[in-house]
Structure formats: C-alpha cells, structure tokens
N, C-alpha and C positions, 0 to 999 in steps of 0.2 A: 653682899647685902641683897636680900630678896626685894624686888620692886613690886608695887601693886599691879594688878591687871586692869584696874579701872581707876581713873582720876576724874573727879568732877570739880568744875570751877564755876563759881557765881561771879559774873562780871558786874561788879557794883561800884559806882563812883567815878567811872571814866568821864562822864559828862561834867560832873561837879568839879573834878580835878582840872579838866580843860578850862572850865569857866573861871576857876580860881587862879590858875597859873597863866593862862593866855587870854582870858576874857572871851573864850570861844569854846562852846560845848563840843563842836565838831572836831576840834583838835584833840580833845580828850578821847573821843571815839577813834580817831585816826591812830593815836599812839597805843590805845588799847588793842587795836587790830594788829599792830606791829608786834606787840608782845604775844598775842595769840599765835601768830605765824611762827614765832620762836618756840612756843610751847608745843605746837603740833609737830614741828621738826624734831624736837627733843623726844617726844613720845614715840615717834616712828623709830628713831635711832635706838631707843631703849626698849623697844618691843612692848610698849604698853598697848594692850589689846583694845581698850575702850577709853574714850575721852568724851565726857559730857560737858557741854558749855551751856549755861543758862544766860542768854543774852538779851532777852526781851523784857521790857518793863513799860508800863503805861504812864509812868510819871514823866 
C-alpha cells in the first residue's frame, strides 16, 4: 500500500475532553501531546515526508 507523503492533523477537542473526563483542561492537552509523540514516531518510521499540526486556537 502506498502511503501519503503529507499528513495534516487538526488537534481539536483535547481541552474539552480533559475537562469532561478529568475536570482539567491541562490533562487533555497532556494526553494530546502524548498521542502526537506517537504520531511523529510513526511518521518517521513510515517515511512520511511532511507532517502538519494545527495546534493553536484562541478559544
């Protein structure tokens, strides 16, 4: 199977998830970062050339 050369991820909902599950937005951001670490490692192993992460929001 041919893999894409570019993957883009919109990180939306980490804070809301942490607030709902742990009553703490920061925990949501912490676990989101843990998942991004896994994604980056998998992209490197799979020779994905570009990874774009949209991580900033004003809300």
